[in-house]
C-alpha positions in Angstrom: 23.8 31.2 -35.0 21.9 33.1 -37.7 19.2 32.8 -40.2 21.8 31.4 -42.6 22.6 28.6 -40.1 18.9 27.8 -39.8 18.6 27.6 -43.6 21.6 25.3 -43.7 19.9 22.9 -41.2 16.7 22.6 -43.1 16.3 19.4 -45.1 15.9 19.6 -48.9 12.2 18.9 -48.6 11.9 22.2 -46.8 13.6 24.2 -49.6 10.6 26.6 -49.8 11.1 27.5 -46.2 14.7 28.4 -46.9 13.6 30.7 -49.8 10.9 32.2 -47.7 13.3 33.0 -44.8 15.6 34.7 -47.3 13.0 36.8 -48.9 11.3 37.8 -45.6 14.6 38.7 -43.9 15.2 41.2 -46.8 11.6 42.5 -46.9 11.2 46.2 -47.1 7.5 46.6 -46.3 8.2 46.8 -42.6 10.6 49.2 -40.8 13.8 47.5 -39.7 12.5 47.5 -36.1 9.1 46.1 -37.1 10.8 43.3 -39.1 13.3 42.4 -36.5 10.8 42.5 -33.6 8.4 40.3 -35.6 11.1 37.7 -36.2 12.1 37.7 -32.6 8.6 37.6 -31.1 7.5 34.8 -33.4 10.7 32.8 -32.9 10.1 32.9 -29.1 6.5 31.8 -29.8 7.7 28.9 -31.9 9.0 27.3 -28.8 12.2 26.0 -30.5 15.4 26.9 -28.7 17.6 26.7 -31.9 15.2 28.9 -33.9 15.0 31.4 -31.1 18.7 31.6 -30.5 19.5 32.0 -34.2 16.9 34.7 -34.8 17.7 36.7 -31.7 21.4 36.5 -32.7 20.5 37.8 -36.2 18.3 40.7 -35.0 19.5 41.8 -31.6 21.9 44.3 -33.1 19.0 45.9 -35.1 16.8 46.4 -32.0 17.5 48.7 -29.1 17.5 46.9 -25.7 14.1 48.4 -25.1 12.7 47.0 -28.4 14.3 43.6 -27.8 12.6 43.5 -24.4 9.3 44.6 -26.0 9.5 41.8 -28.6 10.1 39.3 -25.8 7.3 40.8 -23.8 4.9 40.5 -26.8 5.7 36.8 -27.0 5.3 36.4 -23.2 2.0 38.3 -22.8 0.4 36.8 -25.9 1.4 33.3 -24.7 -1.0 34.0 -21.8 -3.6 36.1 -23.5 -4.0 33.8 -26.5 -4.9 30.9 -24.3 -7.3 32.9 -22.2 -9.1 34.7 -25.0 -9.2 31.6 -27.2 -11.1 30.0 -24.4 -13.5 32.9 -24.0 -14.1 32.9 -27.8 -14.7 29.2 -28.0 -17.0 28.9 -24.9 -18.8 32.2 -25.2 -21.5 32.7 -22.6 -20.8 34.8 -19.5 -17.0 34.6 -19.8 -16.9 37.3 -22.5 -18.5 39.8 -20.0 -16.2 38.9 -17.1 -13.0 40.8 -16.5 -9.9 38.7 -17.3 -8.2 39.6 -14.0 -4.9 38.8 -15.6 -2.0 41.3 -15.2 -1.1 42.7 -18.7 0.3 46.1 -18.0 3.0 45.7 -20.6 0.4 46.2 -23.3 -0.2 49.8 -22.1 3.6 50.5 -21.7 5.5 48.2 -24.0 8.7 50.4 -24.2 8.4 50.9 -27.9 5.9 52.5 -30.3 2.5 51.0 -29.5 2.0 50.2 -33.2 5.1 48.0 -33.3 4.1 46.2 -30.1 0.6 45.5 -31.5 2.1 44.2 -34.8 4.3 41.8 -32.8 1.3 40.8 -30.7 -0.7 40.1 -33.9 2.1 37.9 -35.3 2.4 35.9 -32.1 -1.3 35.5 -31.9 -1.3 34.1 -35.4 1.3 31.5 -34.3 -0.7 30.7 -31.2 -4.0 30.4 -33.2 -6.1 32.9 -31.2 -8.7 34.3 -33.7 -10.1 36.8 -31.2 -6.6 38.2 -30.5 -5.6 38.2 -34.2 -8.8 40.2 -35.1 -8.3 42.6 -32.2 -4.6 43.4 -33.0 -5.2 43.5 -36.7 -7.9 46.2 -36.2 -5.5 48.2 -34.0 -2.6 48.1 -36.4 -4.8 48.9 -39.4 -6.4 51.9 -37.6 -2.8 52.9 -36.6 -1.9 53.2 -40.3 -0.3 49.9 -41.3 -1.3 48.6 -44.7 -2.7 45.2 -45.5 0.6 44.4 -47.1 2.5 45.2 -43.9 0.1 43.1 -41.8 0.5 40.3 -44.3 4.3 40.5 -44.2 4.2 40.1 -40.4 1.9 37.1 -40.6 4.1 35.6 -43.4 7.1 35.9 -41.0 5.1 34.2 -38.3 4.0 31.4 -40.6 7.5 30.8 -41.9 9.3 31.0 -38.5 6.8 28.6 -37.1 7.2 26.2 -40.0 11.0 26.3 -39.7 10.7 25.4 -36.0 8.3 22.6 -36.7 10.4 21.3 -39.5 13.6 21.3 -37.5 11.8 19.4 -34.7 10.4 16.9 -37.1 13.8 16.5 -38.9 15.5 15.9 -35.5 12.9 13.3 -34.5 13.3 11.5 -37.9 17.1 11.8 -38.1 16.8 13.8 -41.3 19.9 15.6 -42.3 20.0 18.8 -44.3 20.8 16.7 -47.4 17.6 14.6 -47.1 
């Protein structure tokens, strides 16, 4: 599987997603590792097995084993943190002053450049809808030297990968074929 195979499976009403996948896969605003890791982390966060398999197959040769593990780790740890911190943000009160008491040591030692891991965490947080985490990670990557264009690219990848996953799930449920 590959990005091309995902594009072929998208129904005609999702033509824009095909075009976005193509342009983002060839984007040059991010380093190859940043681009590949963003695709992998957000594919895992999309919770769609076909999308995850296709994107990992597309990018695993671009990433070192350590970077691939870090992209997977970003999806995993943000899956937990986004729920917890979204709750803290929504409820407020004393919860914001309380220690989370959740193990998250991978954030301190992700196995890749901290900036790349933070970018992947930002993209996953966008998929998972945690405003508090998006703000926090965006601040870190901007202070680390990434441009607004680079941040936007990562979030565009997250949005497109998530939309592809949702569209494929919907098409499957509706029995839509790629020609519909």
